[in-house]
Structures are given as C-alpha cells and as structure tokens.
C-alpha positions, 0 to 999 in steps of 0.5 A, a space after each residue: 743165251 745169245 752166244 749159243 744162238 748161231 742165227 742171232 750172232 750172224 744177225 748181230 754181225 750183219 746188222 752192226 756192219 749195216 749200222 756202221 755203213 750208215 754212220 759212214 754215210 753220215 760222215 761222208 755227208 758232213 765232209 761233202 757239206 764242208 767241202 762244198 760249203 753247203 750248210 743246213 743251219 745258219 750257225 754252221 754257215 756263219 762259222 764257215 764263211 757266212 750266211 750265204 753258205 746256208 744253202 743246198 747242194 746237189 752232192 749233199 742232197 745225193 748223200 742225204 737221199 742215200 742216207 734216207 734210203 738206208 733208213 727206209 730199208 735197214 730199219 725194217 730189216 733190223 725188225 724183220 731179221 730179229 723176229 726171223 732169227 727167233 723162229 729157229 731158221 736154218 743157220 745157213 739159210 739165215 746167213 744167206 738172207 743176212 749176207 744178201 741184204 748186207 751186200 745189196 745195201 753196200 752195193 746200193 750205197 756205192 752205186 748211189 754215192 759214186 753215181 754208177 750207171 743205171 740200173 746198178 742202184 735199182 738192181 742192188 736195191 731189189 736184191 736186198 729186198 728179196 731176203 726181206 720179203 722172204 723173212 716177212 713171209 716166213 714171219 707171217 706164216 709162223 704167226 698167222 695162227 695167233 692173229 
C-alpha cells in the first residue's frame, strides 16, 4: 500500500505543500484585485464600485504571471514525480529531488511576488528545474526498452 512506500509518501507531502502554495497565490491574487479595484469580470466590478474597475493592474498581472508559472512547472512535476516514485528510487535521493523542487518553487514565488532583485527568481526557477530534468531522464532510461 502507499503507506508502506516511503517515496510515495514523501512525494505526496511535497506535492500537497506545492498545491497549497498555489492556492495561496490564488488567494493573494484575489486580495490584490480587491485592494487595487481591478476586476476581470464586469459583474465583480459592478459589485465593487462600477464598470470602470473592470480593468487590468500591474500588481494583479504579476500575481497572475506567478500563478501561470506555477501551473507550467508544478503540473509537470506532479506527473514526473508520480512516475519517478514508481521506479523504486532511493528514498533519500527521491526526497532530495522533491525537497529541491519544492524549495525552488517557494523561493520563485517569493521572488516574484516581492519583486526581489534579478536574478533571484531565475536562479530559483533553474534550481527547481534540475530535479525535474533528473526525474525525466531516469523515467526515459527506465522506459526506453518498452518504446
């Protein structure tokens, strides 16, 4: 069962942390929309002061870019990590993969939302990509005989 698979449990832990992090970014986006009065939908603008507030705002767009970047990177991690976990990797090595990705993505979001000086965000992005490339390569090596 999954409860006896240390690697899957570790993967489940880090994946859930990342998904919660994405929920937090979505909540922040909504809060920034309210604070800046910049709504995507006319009905929301009307409820909050008028149609003139159906508009874009640089801070809201920054939150949206951070969220989109999460989807472009965390969703592939969820697939790669799940398959990688089934290959029977060393639990310690697997945990390093998952922790590195998770830490890199948290650092990336922090750098994005707090507008930290370049190249902080791109370094965090690159750090998080390393375990993904490693897992992808290991999956391809394990599955190549079956192509």
